[in-house]
SEFIZA-3560 file (N, C-alpha, C; in Angstrom, 3 decimals):
REM SEFIZA-3560
<numar><xx>24.893</xx><yy>2.741</yy><zz>3.921</zz><atom>N</atom></numar>
<numar><xx>26.361</xx><yy>2.728</yy><zz>4.033</zz><atom>CA</atom></numar>
<numar><xx>26.802</xx><yy>1.171</yy><zz>3.896</zz><atom>C</atom></numar>
<numar><xx>27.817</xx><yy>1.041</yy><zz>3.088</zz><atom>N</atom></numar>
<numar><xx>28.283</xx><yy>-0.305</yy><zz>2.939</zz><atom>CA</atom></numar>
<numar><xx>29.427</xx><yy>-0.681</yy><zz>3.899</zz><atom>C</atom></numar>
<numar><xx>29.406</xx><yy>-1.817</yy><zz>4.381</zz><atom>N</atom></numar>
<numar><xx>30.492</xx><yy>-2.323</yy><zz>5.222</zz><atom>CA</atom></numar>
<numar><xx>31.707</xx><yy>-2.437</yy><zz>4.411</zz><atom>C</atom></numar>
<numar><xx>32.914</xx><yy>-2.510</yy><zz>4.912</zz><atom>N</atom></numar>
<numar><xx>34.132</xx><yy>-2.854</yy><zz>4.202</zz><atom>CA</atom></numar>
<numar><xx>34.134</xx><yy>-4.311</yy><zz>3.932</zz><atom>C</atom></numar>
<numar><xx>34.634</xx><yy>-4.790</yy><zz>2.714</zz><atom>N</atom></numar>
<numar><xx>34.772</xx><yy>-6.170</yy><zz>2.525</zz><atom>CA</atom></numar>
<numar><xx>35.735</xx><yy>-6.810</yy><zz>3.525</zz><atom>C</atom></numar>
<numar><xx>35.406</xx><yy>-7.972</yy><zz>3.907</zz><atom>N</atom></numar>
<numar><xx>36.340</xx><yy>-8.671</yy><zz>4.904</zz><atom>CA</atom></numar>
<numar><xx>36.395</xx><yy>-10.080</yy><zz>4.400</zz><atom>C</atom></numar>
<numar><xx>37.237</xx><yy>-10.828</yy><zz>5.111</zz><atom>N</atom></numar>
<numar><xx>37.394</xx><yy>-12.297</yy><zz>4.741</zz><atom>CA</atom></numar>
<numar><xx>36.124</xx><yy>-12.867</yy><zz>5.251</zz><atom>C</atom></numar>
<numar><xx>35.378</xx><yy>-13.521</yy><zz>4.380</zz><atom>N</atom></numar>
<numar><xx>34.170</xx><yy>-14.326</yy><zz>4.855</zz><atom>CA</atom></numar>
<numar><xx>34.398</xx><yy>-15.502</yy><zz>5.637</zz><atom>C</atom></numar>
<numar><xx>33.444</xx><yy>-15.893</yy><zz>6.483</zz><atom>N</atom></numar>
<numar><xx>33.607</xx><yy>-17.152</yy><zz>7.213</zz><atom>CA</atom></numar>
<numar><xx>32.905</xx><yy>-18.385</yy><zz>6.509</zz><atom>C</atom></numar>
<numar><xx>32.852</xx><yy>-18.218</yy><zz>5.194</zz><atom>N</atom></numar>
<numar><xx>32.350</xx><yy>-19.251</yy><zz>4.286</zz><atom>CA</atom></numar>
<numar><xx>33.143</xx><yy>-19.352</yy><zz>3.101</zz><atom>C</atom></numar>
<numar><xx>33.054</xx><yy>-20.573</yy><zz>2.592</zz><atom>N</atom></numar>
<numar><xx>33.941</xx><yy>-20.856</yy><zz>1.329</zz><atom>CA</atom></numar>
<numar><xx>33.371</xx><yy>-20.217</yy><zz>0.054</zz><atom>C</atom></numar>
<numar><xx>34.366</xx><yy>-20.140</yy><zz>-0.952</zz><atom>N</atom></numar>
<numar><xx>33.923</xx><yy>-19.561</yy><zz>-2.191</zz><atom>CA</atom></numar>
<numar><xx>32.896</xx><yy>-20.468</yy><zz>-2.937</zz><atom>C</atom></numar>
<numar><xx>32.772</xx><yy>-21.737</yy><zz>-2.530</zz><atom>N</atom></numar>
<numar><xx>31.642</xx><yy>-22.598</yy><zz>-3.103</zz><atom>CA</atom></numar>
<numar><xx>30.349</xx><yy>-21.972</yy><zz>-2.745</zz><atom>C</atom></numar>
<numar><xx>30.199</xx><yy>-21.418</yy><zz>-1.531</zz><atom>N</atom></numar>
<numar><xx>28.865</xx><yy>-20.840</yy><zz>-1.152</zz><atom>CA</atom></numar>
<numar><xx>28.590</xx><yy>-19.520</yy><zz>-1.901</zz><atom>C</atom></numar>
<numar><xx>29.681</xx><yy>-18.783</yy><zz>-2.166</zz><atom>N</atom></numar>
<numar><xx>29.518</xx><yy>-17.509</yy><zz>-2.961</zz><atom>CA</atom></numar>
<numar><xx>29.105</xx><yy>-17.896</yy><zz>-4.313</zz><atom>C</atom></numar>
<numar><xx>29.621</xx><yy>-18.904</yy><zz>-4.945</zz><atom>N</atom></numar>
<numar><xx>29.169</xx><yy>-19.276</yy><zz>-6.286</zz><atom>CA</atom></numar>
<numar><xx>27.773</xx><yy>-19.822</yy><zz>-6.286</zz><atom>C</atom></numar>
<numar><xx>27.404</xx><yy>-20.595</yy><zz>-5.304</zz><atom>N</atom></numar>
<numar><xx>25.991</xx><yy>-21.097</yy><zz>-5.268</zz><atom>CA</atom></numar>
<numar><xx>25.019</xx><yy>-19.873</yy><zz>-4.901</zz><atom>C</atom></numar>
<numar><xx>25.470</xx><yy>-18.879</yy><zz>-4.178</zz><atom>N</atom></numar>
<numar><xx>24.614</xx><yy>-17.718</yy><zz>-3.915</zz><atom>CA</atom></numar>
<numar><xx>24.505</xx><yy>-16.861</yy><zz>-5.189</zz><atom>C</atom></numar>
<numar><xx>25.550</xx><yy>-16.804</yy><zz>-6.048</zz><atom>N</atom></numar>
<numar><xx>25.435</xx><yy>-16.122</yy><zz>-7.268</zz><atom>CA</atom></numar>
<numar><xx>24.464</xx><yy>-16.689</yy><zz>-8.236</zz><atom>C</atom></numar>
<numar><xx>24.422</xx><yy>-18.084</yy><zz>-8.242</zz><atom>N</atom></numar>
<numar><xx>23.413</xx><yy>-18.736</yy><zz>-9.076</zz><atom>CA</atom></numar>
<numar><xx>21.984</xx><yy>-18.535</yy><zz>-8.508</zz><atom>C</atom></numar>
<numar><xx>21.925</xx><yy>-18.586</yy><zz>-7.150</zz><atom>N</atom></numar>
<numar><xx>20.655</xx><yy>-18.350</yy><zz>-6.556</zz><atom>CA</atom></numar>
<numar><xx>20.198</xx><yy>-16.939</yy><zz>-6.878</zz><atom>C</atom></numar>
<numar><xx>21.057</xx><yy>-15.914</yy><zz>-6.799</zz><atom>N</atom></numar>
<numar><xx>20.692</xx><yy>-14.563</yy><zz>-7.050</zz><atom>CA</atom></numar>
<numar><xx>19.994</xx><yy>-14.467</yy><zz>-8.492</zz><atom>C</atom></numar>
<numar><xx>20.626</xx><yy>-15.079</yy><zz>-9.396</zz><atom>N</atom></numar>
<numar><xx>20.052</xx><yy>-15.142</yy><zz>-10.854</zz><atom>CA</atom></numar>
<numar><xx>18.617</xx><yy>-15.809</yy><zz>-10.767</zz><atom>C</atom></numar>
<numar><xx>18.429</xx><yy>-16.838</yy><zz>-10.065</zz><atom>N</atom></numar>
<numar><xx>17.191</xx><yy>-17.474</yy><zz>-9.982</zz><atom>CA</atom></numar>
<numar><xx>16.138</xx><yy>-16.666</yy><zz>-9.299</zz><atom>C</atom></numar>
<numar><xx>16.616</xx><yy>-15.988</yy><zz>-8.167</zz><atom>N</atom></numar>
<numar><xx>15.655</xx><yy>-15.019</yy><zz>-7.573</zz><atom>CA</atom></numar>
<numar><xx>15.229</xx><yy>-13.828</yy><zz>-8.477</zz><atom>C</atom></numar>
<numar><xx>16.191</xx><yy>-13.350</yy><zz>-9.237</zz><atom>N</atom></numar>
<numar><xx>15.784</xx><yy>-12.259</yy><zz>-10.194</zz><atom>CA</atom></numar>
<numar><xx>14.768</xx><yy>-12.731</yy><zz>-11.171</zz><atom>C</atom></numar>
<numar><xx>15.053</xx><yy>-14.027</yy><zz>-11.674</zz><atom>N</atom></numar>
<numar><xx>14.007</xx><yy>-14.544</yy><zz>-12.672</zz><atom>CA</atom></numar>
<numar><xx>12.598</xx><yy>-14.731</yy><zz>-12.018</zz><atom>C</atom></numar>
<numar><xx>12.584</xx><yy>-15.219</yy><zz>-10.727</zz><atom>N</atom></numar>
<numar><xx>11.507</xx><yy>-15.439</yy><zz>-9.908</zz><atom>CA</atom></numar>
<numar><xx>10.759</xx><yy>-14.061</yy><zz>-9.711</zz><atom>C</atom></numar>
<numar><xx>11.530</xx><yy>-13.019</yy><zz>-9.471</zz><atom>N</atom></numar>
<numar><xx>10.923</xx><yy>-11.764</yy><zz>-9.284</zz><atom>CA</atom></numar>
<numar><xx>10.242</xx><yy>-11.255</yy><zz>-10.558</zz><atom>C</atom></numar>
<numar><xx>10.820</xx><yy>-11.530</yy><zz>-11.741</zz><atom>N</atom></numar>
<numar><xx>10.270</xx><yy>-11.087</yy><zz>-13.043</zz><atom>CA</atom></numar>
<numar><xx>8.999</xx><yy>-11.895</yy><zz>-13.211</zz><atom>C</atom></numar>
<numar><xx>8.994</xx><yy>-13.163</yy><zz>-12.871</zz><atom>N</atom></numar>
<numar><xx>7.719</xx><yy>-13.963</yy><zz>-13.045</zz><atom>CA</atom></numar>
<numar><xx>6.664</xx><yy>-13.374</yy><zz>-12.073</zz><atom>C</atom></numar>
<numar><xx>7.103</xx><yy>-13.088</yy><zz>-10.860</zz><atom>N</atom></numar>
<numar><xx>6.075</xx><yy>-12.561</yy><zz>-9.860</zz><atom>CA</atom></numar>
<numar><xx>5.518</xx><yy>-11.236</yy><zz>-10.318</zz><atom>C</atom></numar>
<numar><xx>6.244</xx><yy>-10.417</yy><zz>-10.834</zz><atom>N</atom></numar>
<numar><xx>5.798</xx><yy>-9.100</yy><zz>-11.362</zz><atom>CA</atom></numar>
<numar><xx>4.761</xx><yy>-9.306</yy><zz>-12.523</zz><atom>C</atom></numar>
<numar><xx>5.060</xx><yy>-10.437</yy><zz>-13.332</zz><atom>N</atom></numar>
<numar><xx>4.314</xx><yy>-10.633</yy><zz>-14.546</zz><atom>CA</atom></numar>
<numar><xx>2.970</xx><yy>-11.301</yy><zz>-14.109</zz><atom>C</atom></numar>
<numar><xx>2.858</xx><yy>-12.201</yy><zz>-13.138</zz><atom>N</atom></numar>
<numar><xx>1.789</xx><yy>-13.022</yy><zz>-12.865</zz><atom>CA</atom></numar>
<numar><xx>1.151</xx><yy>-12.825</yy><zz>-11.587</zz><atom>C</atom></numar>
<numar><xx>1.586</xx><yy>-11.826</yy><zz>-10.774</zz><atom>N</atom></numar>
<numar><xx>1.090</xx><yy>-11.547</yy><zz>-9.485</zz><atom>CA</atom></numar>
<numar><xx>2.135</xx><yy>-11.334</yy><zz>-8.513</zz><atom>C</atom></numar>
<numar><xx>2.157</xx><yy>-10.222</yy><zz>-7.840</zz><atom>N</atom></numar>
<numar><xx>3.215</xx><yy>-9.812</yy><zz>-7.021</zz><atom>CA</atom></numar>
<numar><xx>3.312</xx><yy>-10.344</yy><zz>-5.539</zz><atom>C</atom></numar>
<numar><xx>2.537</xx><yy>-11.315</yy><zz>-5.331</zz><atom>N</atom></numar>
<numar><xx>2.421</xx><yy>-11.735</yy><zz>-3.884</zz><atom>CA</atom></numar>
<numar><xx>3.732</xx><yy>-12.349</yy><zz>-3.449</zz><atom>C</atom></numar>
<numar><xx>4.477</xx><yy>-12.950</yy><zz>-4.307</zz><atom>N</atom></numar>
<numar><xx>5.754</xx><yy>-13.538</yy><zz>-3.808</zz><atom>CA</atom></numar>
<numar><xx>6.843</xx><yy>-12.501</yy><zz>-3.521</zz><atom>C</atom></numar>
<numar><xx>6.725</xx><yy>-11.258</yy><zz>-3.876</zz><atom>N</atom></numar>
<numar><xx>7.634</xx><yy>-10.189</yy><zz>-3.734</zz><atom>CA</atom></numar>
<numar><xx>7.881</xx><yy>-9.972</yy><zz>-2.134</zz><atom>C</atom></numar>
<numar><xx>6.933</xx><yy>-10.239</yy><zz>-1.295</zz><atom>N</atom></numar>
<numar><xx>7.220</xx><yy>-10.030</yy><zz>0.141</zz><atom>CA</atom></numar>
<numar><xx>8.238</xx><yy>-10.971</yy><zz>0.676</zz><atom>C</atom></numar>
<numar><xx>8.528</xx><yy>-12.110</yy><zz>0.057</zz><atom>N</atom></numar>
<numar><xx>9.655</xx><yy>-12.890</yy><zz>0.550</zz><atom>CA</atom></numar>
<numar><xx>10.862</xx><yy>-12.938</yy><zz>-0.430</zz><atom>C</atom></numar>
<numar><xx>10.577</xx><yy>-12.671</yy><zz>-1.784</zz><atom>N</atom></numar>
<numar><xx>11.628</xx><yy>-12.681</yy><zz>-2.795</zz><atom>CA</atom></numar>
<numar><xx>12.669</xx><yy>-11.443</yy><zz>-2.525</zz><atom>C</atom></numar>
<numar><xx>12.072</xx><yy>-10.377</yy><zz>-2.360</zz><atom>N</atom></numar>
<numar><xx>12.936</xx><yy>-9.225</yy><zz>-2.248</zz><atom>CA</atom></numar>
<numar><xx>13.785</xx><yy>-9.175</yy><zz>-1.017</zz><atom>C</atom></numar>
<numar><xx>13.313</xx><yy>-9.515</yy><zz>0.191</zz><atom>N</atom></numar>
<numar><xx>14.280</xx><yy>-9.711</yy><zz>1.378</zz><atom>CA</atom></numar>
<numar><xx>15.293</xx><yy>-10.760</yy><zz>1.041</zz><atom>C</atom></numar>
<numar><xx>14.905</xx><yy>-11.877</yy><zz>0.548</zz><atom>N</atom></numar>
<numar><xx>15.884</xx><yy>-13.016</yy><zz>0.166</zz><atom>CA</atom></numar>
<numar><xx>16.844</xx><yy>-12.421</yy><zz>-0.858</zz><atom>C</atom></numar>
<numar><xx>16.513</xx><yy>-11.616</yy><zz>-1.829</zz><atom>N</atom></numar>
<numar><xx>17.487</xx><yy>-11.197</yy><zz>-2.802</zz><atom>CA</atom></numar>
<numar><xx>18.524</xx><yy>-10.249</yy><zz>-1.987</zz><atom>C</atom></numar>
<numar><xx>18.094</xx><yy>-9.530</yy><zz>-1.055</zz><atom>N</atom></numar>
<numar><xx>19.056</xx><yy>-8.695</yy><zz>-0.355</zz><atom>CA</atom></numar>
<numar><xx>20.134</xx><yy>-9.457</yy><zz>0.431</zz><atom>C</atom></numar>
<numar><xx>19.603</xx><yy>-10.524</yy><zz>1.190</zz><atom>N</atom></numar>
<numar><xx>20.599</xx><yy>-11.236</yy><zz>1.971</zz><atom>CA</atom></numar>
<numar><xx>21.622</xx><yy>-12.036</yy><zz>0.972</zz><atom>C</atom></numar>
<numar><xx>21.049</xx><yy>-12.513</yy><zz>0.006</zz><atom>N</atom></numar>
<numar><xx>21.852</xx><yy>-13.232</yy><zz>-0.992</zz><atom>CA</atom></numar>
<numar><xx>22.818</xx><yy>-12.322</yy><zz>-1.679</zz><atom>C</atom></numar>
<numar><xx>22.524</xx><yy>-11.232</yy><zz>-1.973</zz><atom>N</atom></numar>
<numar><xx>23.528</xx><yy>-10.195</yy><zz>-2.535</zz><atom>CA</atom></numar>
<numar><xx>24.543</xx><yy>-9.882</yy><zz>-1.451</zz><atom>C</atom></numar>
<numar><xx>24.167</xx><yy>-9.971</yy><zz>-0.168</zz><atom>N</atom></numar>
<numar><xx>25.259</xx><yy>-9.600</yy><zz>0.761</zz><atom>CA</atom></numar>
<numar><xx>26.205</xx><yy>-10.733</yy><zz>0.835</zz><atom>C</atom></numar>
<numar><xx>25.865</xx><yy>-12.012</yy><zz>0.570</zz><atom>N</atom></numar>
<numar><xx>26.750</xx><yy>-13.132</yy><zz>0.652</zz><atom>CA</atom></numar>
<numar><xx>27.568</xx><yy>-12.912</yy><zz>-0.618</zz><atom>C</atom></numar>
<numar><xx>27.014</xx><yy>-12.753</yy><zz>-1.711</zz><atom>N</atom></numar>
<numar><xx>27.850</xx><yy>-12.577</yy><zz>-3.016</zz><atom>CA</atom></numar>
<numar><xx>28.852</xx><yy>-11.596</yy><zz>-2.956</zz><atom>C</atom></numar>
<numar><xx>28.508</xx><yy>-10.428</yy><zz>-2.393</zz><atom>N</atom></numar>
<numar><xx>29.357</xx><yy>-9.210</yy><zz>-2.342</zz><atom>CA</atom></numar>
<numar><xx>30.243</xx><yy>-9.110</yy><zz>-1.105</zz><atom>C</atom></numar>
<numar><xx>30.156</xx><yy>-10.262</yy><zz>-0.408</zz><atom>N</atom></numar>
<numar><xx>31.040</xx><yy>-10.325</yy><zz>0.840</zz><atom>CA</atom></numar>
<numar><xx>30.568</xx><yy>-9.206</yy><zz>1.985</zz><atom>C</atom></numar>
<numar><xx>29.401</xx><yy>-8.750</yy><zz>1.979</zz><atom>N</atom></numar>
<numar><xx>28.899</xx><yy>-7.953</yy><zz>3.002</zz><atom>CA</atom></numar>
<numar><xx>27.946</xx><yy>-8.489</yy><zz>4.018</zz><atom>C</atom></numar>
<numar><xx>27.986</xx><yy>-9.935</yy><zz>3.953</zz><atom>N</atom></numar>
<numar><xx>27.006</xx><yy>-10.607</yy><zz>4.883</zz><atom>CA</atom></numar>
<numar><xx>27.571</xx><yy>-10.137</yy><zz>6.351</zz><atom>C</atom></numar>
<numar><xx>26.629</xx><yy>-10.176</yy><zz>7.296</zz><atom>N</atom></numar>
<numar><xx>27.051</xx><yy>-9.851</yy><zz>8.639</zz><atom>CA</atom></numar>
<numar><xx>28.261</xx><yy>-10.708</yy><zz>9.123</zz><atom>C</atom></numar>
<numar><xx>28.973</xx><yy>-10.190</yy><zz>10.097</zz><atom>N</atom></numar>
<numar><xx>30.208</xx><yy>-10.887</yy><zz>10.501</zz><atom>CA</atom></numar>
<numar><xx>29.851</xx><yy>-12.138</yy><zz>11.156</zz><atom>C</atom></numar>
<numar><xx>28.656</xx><yy>-12.474</yy><zz>11.668</zz><atom>N</atom></numar>
<numar><xx>28.428</xx><yy>-13.692</yy><zz>12.330</zz><atom>CA</atom></numar>
<numar><xx>27.964</xx><yy>-14.739</yy><zz>11.281</zz><atom>C</atom></numar>
<numar><xx>27.775</xx><yy>-14.385</yy><zz>10.012</zz><atom>N</atom></numar>
<numar><xx>27.312</xx><yy>-15.297</yy><zz>8.961</zz><atom>CA</atom></numar>
<numar><xx>28.474</xx><yy>-16.245</yy><zz>8.740</zz><atom>C</atom></numar>
<numar><xx>28.146</xx><yy>-17.557</yy><zz>8.750</zz><atom>N</atom></numar>
<numar><xx>29.210</xx><yy>-18.551</yy><zz>8.671</zz><atom>CA</atom></numar>
<numar><xx>28.869</xx><yy>-19.737</yy><zz>7.734</zz><atom>C</atom></numar>
<numar><xx>29.840</xx><yy>-20.606</yy><zz>7.645</zz><atom>N</atom></numar>
<numar><xx>29.698</xx><yy>-21.861</yy><zz>6.785</zz><atom>CA</atom></numar>
<numar><xx>28.448</xx><yy>-22.574</yy><zz>7.108</zz><atom>C</atom></numar>
<numar><xx>28.080</xx><yy>-22.697</yy><zz>8.344</zz><atom>N</atom></numar>
<numar><xx>27.002</xx><yy>-23.424</yy><zz>8.860</zz><atom>CA</atom></numar>
<numar><xx>25.655</xx><yy>-22.706</yy><zz>8.499</zz><atom>C</atom></numar>
<numar><xx>25.720</xx><yy>-21.356</yy><zz>8.396</zz><atom>N</atom></numar>
<numar><xx>24.525</xx><yy>-20.623</yy><zz>7.948</zz><atom>CA</atom></numar>
<numar><xx>24.182</xx><yy>-20.906</yy><zz>6.596</zz><atom>C</atom></numar>
<numar><xx>25.375</xx><yy>-20.939</yy><zz>5.726</zz><atom>N</atom></numar>
<numar><xx>25.283</xx><yy>-21.152</yy><zz>4.239</zz><atom>CA</atom></numar>
<numar><xx>24.713</xx><yy>-22.540</yy><zz>4.005</zz><atom>C</atom></numar>
<numar><xx>25.182</xx><yy>-23.479</yy><zz>4.784</zz><atom>N</atom></numar>
<numar><xx>24.883</xx><yy>-24.957</yy><zz>4.582</zz><atom>CA</atom></numar>
<numar><xx>23.336</xx><yy>-25.163</yy><zz>4.887</zz><atom>C</atom></numar>
<numar><xx>22.738</xx><yy>-24.303</yy><zz>5.849</zz><atom>N</atom></numar>
<numar><xx>21.459</xx><yy>-24.516</yy><zz>6.210</zz><atom>CA</atom></numar>
<numar><xx>20.550</xx><yy>-23.614</yy><zz>5.262</zz><atom>C</atom></numar>
<numar><xx>20.831</xx><yy>-22.492</yy><zz>5.064</zz><atom>N</atom></numar>
<numar><xx>19.940</xx><yy>-21.447</yy><zz>4.437</zz><atom>CA</atom></numar>
<numar><xx>19.982</xx><yy>-21.557</yy><zz>2.951</zz><atom>C</atom></numar>
<numar><xx>21.162</xx><yy>-21.539</yy><zz>2.302</zz><atom>N</atom></numar>
<numar><xx>21.181</xx><yy>-21.464</yy><zz>0.869</zz><atom>CA</atom></numar>
<numar><xx>20.450</xx><yy>-22.599</yy><zz>0.154</zz><atom>C</atom></numar>
<numar><xx>20.663</xx><yy>-23.968</yy><zz>0.623</zz><atom>N</atom></numar>
<numar><xx>19.856</xx><yy>-24.961</yy><zz>-0.086</zz><atom>CA</atom></numar>
<numar><xx>18.289</xx><yy>-24.896</yy><zz>0.105</zz><atom>C</atom></numar>
<numar><xx>17.872</xx><yy>-24.360</yy><zz>1.324</zz><atom>N</atom></numar>
<numar><xx>16.493</xx><yy>-24.133</yy><zz>1.491</zz><atom>CA</atom></numar>
<numar><xx>15.862</xx><yy>-23.093</yy><zz>0.644</zz><atom>C</atom></numar>
<numar><xx>16.739</xx><yy>-22.016</yy><zz>0.417</zz><atom>N</atom></numar>
<numar><xx>16.311</xx><yy>-20.832</yy><zz>-0.485</zz><atom>CA</atom></numar>
<numar><xx>16.259</xx><yy>-21.390</yy><zz>-1.882</zz><atom>C</atom></numar>
<numar><xx>17.292</xx><yy>-22.119</yy><zz>-2.259</zz><atom>N</atom></numar>
<numar><xx>17.292</xx><yy>-22.632</yy><zz>-3.642</zz><atom>CA</atom></numar>
<numar><xx>16.115</xx><yy>-23.449</yy><zz>-3.829</zz><atom>C</atom></numar>
<numar><xx>15.770</xx><yy>-24.295</yy><zz>-3.023</zz><atom>N</atom></numar>
<numar><xx>14.530</xx><yy>-25.148</yy><zz>-3.115</zz><atom>CA</atom></numar>
<numar><xx>13.326</xx><yy>-24.384</yy><zz>-3.251</zz><atom>C</atom></numar>
<numar><xx>13.198</xx><yy>-23.404</yy><zz>-2.386</zz><atom>N</atom></numar>
<numar><xx>11.938</xx><yy>-22.510</yy><zz>-2.349</zz><atom>CA</atom></numar>
<numar><xx>11.737</xx><yy>-21.672</yy><zz>-3.661</zz><atom>C</atom></numar>
<numar><xx>12.861</xx><yy>-21.153</yy><zz>-4.217</zz><atom>N</atom></numar>
<numar><xx>12.741</xx><yy>-20.488</yy><zz>-5.465</zz><atom>CA</atom></numar>
<numar><xx>12.451</xx><yy>-21.314</yy><zz>-6.588</zz><atom>C</atom></numar>
<numar><xx>13.152</xx><yy>-22.439</yy><zz>-6.645</zz><atom>N</atom></numar>
<numar><xx>12.867</xx><yy>-23.339</yy><zz>-7.703</zz><atom>CA</atom></numar>
<numar><xx>11.439</xx><yy>-23.893</yy><zz>-7.678</zz><atom>C</atom></numar>
<numar><xx>10.955</xx><yy>-24.173</yy><zz>-6.549</zz><atom>N</atom></numar>
<numar><xx>9.578</xx><yy>-24.703</yy><zz>-6.374</zz><atom>CA</atom></numar>
<numar><xx>8.598</xx><yy>-23.539</yy><zz>-6.796</zz><atom>C</atom></numar>
<numar><xx>8.815</xx><yy>-22.280</yy><zz>-6.458</zz><atom>N</atom></numar>
<numar><xx>7.967</xx><yy>-21.202</yy><zz>-6.808</zz><atom>CA</atom></numar>
<numar><xx>7.955</xx><yy>-21.074</yy><zz>-8.390</zz><atom>C</atom></numar>
<numar><xx>9.108</xx><yy>-20.978</yy><zz>-9.025</zz><atom>N</atom></numar>
<numar><xx>9.169</xx><yy>-20.854</yy><zz>-10.524</zz><atom>CA</atom></numar>
<numar><xx>8.552</xx><yy>-21.987</yy><zz>-11.137</zz><atom>C</atom></numar>
<numar><xx>8.798</xx><yy>-23.216</yy><zz>-10.709</zz><atom>N</atom></numar>
<numar><xx>8.057</xx><yy>-24.404</yy><zz>-11.331</zz><atom>CA</atom></numar>
<numar><xx>6.595</xx><yy>-24.279</yy><zz>-11.228</zz><atom>C</atom></numar>
<numar><xx>6.092</xx><yy>-23.887</yy><zz>-10.061</zz><atom>N</atom></numar>
<numar><xx>4.664</xx><yy>-23.690</yy><zz>-9.820</zz><atom>CA</atom></numar>
<numar><xx>4.060</xx><yy>-22.692</yy><zz>-10.773</zz><atom>C</atom></numar>
<numar><xx>4.738</xx><yy>-21.493</yy><zz>-10.880</zz><atom>N</atom></numar>
<numar><xx>4.163</xx><yy>-20.371</yy><zz>-11.708</zz><atom>CA</atom></numar>
<numar><xx>4.252</xx><yy>-20.829</yy><zz>-13.144</zz><atom>C</atom></numar>
<numar><xx>5.349</xx><yy>-21.398</yy><zz>-13.622</zz><atom>N</atom></numar>
<numar><xx>5.377</xx><yy>-21.823</yy><zz>-15.061</zz><atom>CA</atom></numar>
<numar><xx>4.358</xx><yy>-22.998</yy><zz>-15.362</zz><atom>C</atom></numar>
<numar><xx>4.140</xx><yy>-23.820</yy><zz>-14.370</zz><atom>N</atom></numar>
<numar><xx>3.133</xx><yy>-24.896</yy><zz>-14.527</zz><atom>CA</atom></numar>
<numar><xx>1.675</xx><yy>-24.215</yy><zz>-14.716</zz><atom>C</atom></numar>
<numar><xx>1.466</xx><yy>-23.303</yy><zz>-13.748</zz><atom>N</atom></numar>
<numar><xx>0.217</xx><yy>-22.622</yy><zz>-13.789</zz><atom>CA</atom></numar>
<numar><xx>-0.054</xx><yy>-21.783</yy><zz>-15.080</zz><atom>C</atom></numar>
<numar><xx>1.045</xx><yy>-21.187</yy><zz>-15.415</zz><atom>N</atom></numar>
<numar><xx>0.933</xx><yy>-20.322</yy><zz>-16.738</zz><atom>CA</atom></numar>
<numar><xx>0.694</xx><yy>-21.194</yy><zz>-17.975</zz><atom>C</atom></numar>
<numar><xx>1.102</xx><yy>-22.411</yy><zz>-17.893</zz><atom>N</atom></numar>
<numar><xx>0.927</xx><yy>-23.311</yy><zz>-19.004</zz><atom>CA</atom></numar>
<numar><xx>-0.622</xx><yy>-23.716</yy><zz>-19.148</zz><atom>C</atom></numar>
<numar><xx>-1.250</xx><yy>-23.595</yy><zz>-18.036</zz><atom>N</atom></numar>
<numar><xx>-2.740</xx><yy>-24.058</yy><zz>-18.022</zz><atom>CA</atom></numar>
<numar><xx>-3.732</xx><yy>-22.851</yy><zz>-18.001</zz><atom>C</atom></numar>
<numar><xx>-3.302</xx><yy>-21.761</yy><zz>-17.509</zz><atom>N</atom></numar>
<numar><xx>-4.174</xx><yy>-20.565</yy><zz>-17.273</zz><atom>CA</atom></numar>
<numar><xx>-3.541</xx><yy>-19.322</yy><zz>-17.858</zz><atom>C</atom></numar>
<numar><xx>-4.454</xx><yy>-18.344</yy><zz>-18.390</zz><atom>N</atom></numar>
<numar><xx>-3.881</xx><yy>-17.209</yy><zz>-18.818</zz><atom>CA</atom></numar>
<numar><xx>-3.387</xx><yy>-16.243</yy><zz>-17.768</zz><atom>C</atom></numar>
<numar><xx>-2.292</xx><yy>-15.338</yy><zz>-18.148</zz><atom>N</atom></numar>
<numar><xx>-1.882</xx><yy>-14.459</yy><zz>-17.187</zz><atom>CA</atom></numar>
<numar><xx>-2.896</xx><yy>-13.268</yy><zz>-17.048</zz><atom>C</atom></numar>
<numar><xx>-2.605</xx><yy>-12.422</yy><zz>-16.059</zz><atom>N</atom></numar>
<numar><xx>-3.530</xx><yy>-11.332</yy><zz>-15.849</zz><atom>CA</atom></numar>
<numar><xx>-3.691</xx><yy>-10.513</yy><zz>-17.086</zz><atom>C</atom></numar>
<numar><xx>-4.882</xx><yy>-10.187</yy><zz>-17.433</zz><atom>N</atom></numar>
<numar><xx>-5.218</xx><yy>-9.348</yy><zz>-18.555</zz><atom>CA</atom></numar>
<numar><xx>-5.501</xx><yy>-10.078</yy><zz>-19.797</zz><atom>C</atom></numar>
<numar><xx>-5.130</xx><yy>-11.427</yy><zz>-19.856</zz><atom>N</atom></numar>
<numar><xx>-5.269</xx><yy>-12.218</yy><zz>-21.076</zz><atom>CA</atom></numar>
<numar><xx>-6.750</xx><yy>-12.758</yy><zz>-21.009</zz><atom>C</atom></numar>
<numar><xx>-7.264</xx><yy>-13.161</yy><zz>-22.099</zz><atom>N</atom></numar>
<numar><xx>-8.593</xx><yy>-13.897</yy><zz>-22.093</zz><atom>CA</atom></numar>
<numar><xx>-8.465</xx><yy>-15.313</yy><zz>-22.138</zz><atom>C</atom></numar>
<numar><xx>-9.321</xx><yy>-16.001</yy><zz>-21.683</zz><atom>N</atom></numar>
<numar><xx>-9.470</xx><yy>-17.467</yy><zz>-21.732</zz><atom>CA</atom></numar>
<numar><xx>-9.590</xx><yy>-17.728</yy><zz>-23.265</zz><atom>C</atom></numar>
<numar><xx>-8.958</xx><yy>-19.041</yy><zz>-23.550</zz><atom>N</atom></numar>
<numar><xx>-9.099</xx><yy>-19.456</yy><zz>-25.018</zz><atom>CA</atom></numar>
<numar><xx>-10.503</xx><yy>-19.913</yy><zz>-25.081</zz><atom>C</atom></numar>
<numar><xx>-11.114</xx><yy>-19.727</yy><zz>-26.190</zz><atom>N</atom></numar>
<numar><xx>-12.484</xx><yy>-20.093</yy><zz>-26.513</zz><atom>CA</atom></numar>
<numar><xx>-12.581</xx><yy>-21.506</yy><zz>-26.844</zz><atom>C</atom></numar>
//
């Protein structure tokens, strides 16, 4: 059941950043599904709370300070994960592929 939309306690700037972060999370989930699903245990819950921020369904206690602390950390974690997977992919075959002779 969805909560009714309400006036958030955070600025539109954070909604815009969360929207970008959501796209990055979805890309990271696609990579995780392709190269090993281990990151899904933290990516899927992260996607849910970021969706809540974007859709203005975040808990009533969620504030500007929470955004200031959590969103940059999540951005960094997702970017680092994607960069690591892409770096490994450039050196090693993905699951099911053969090593080059």
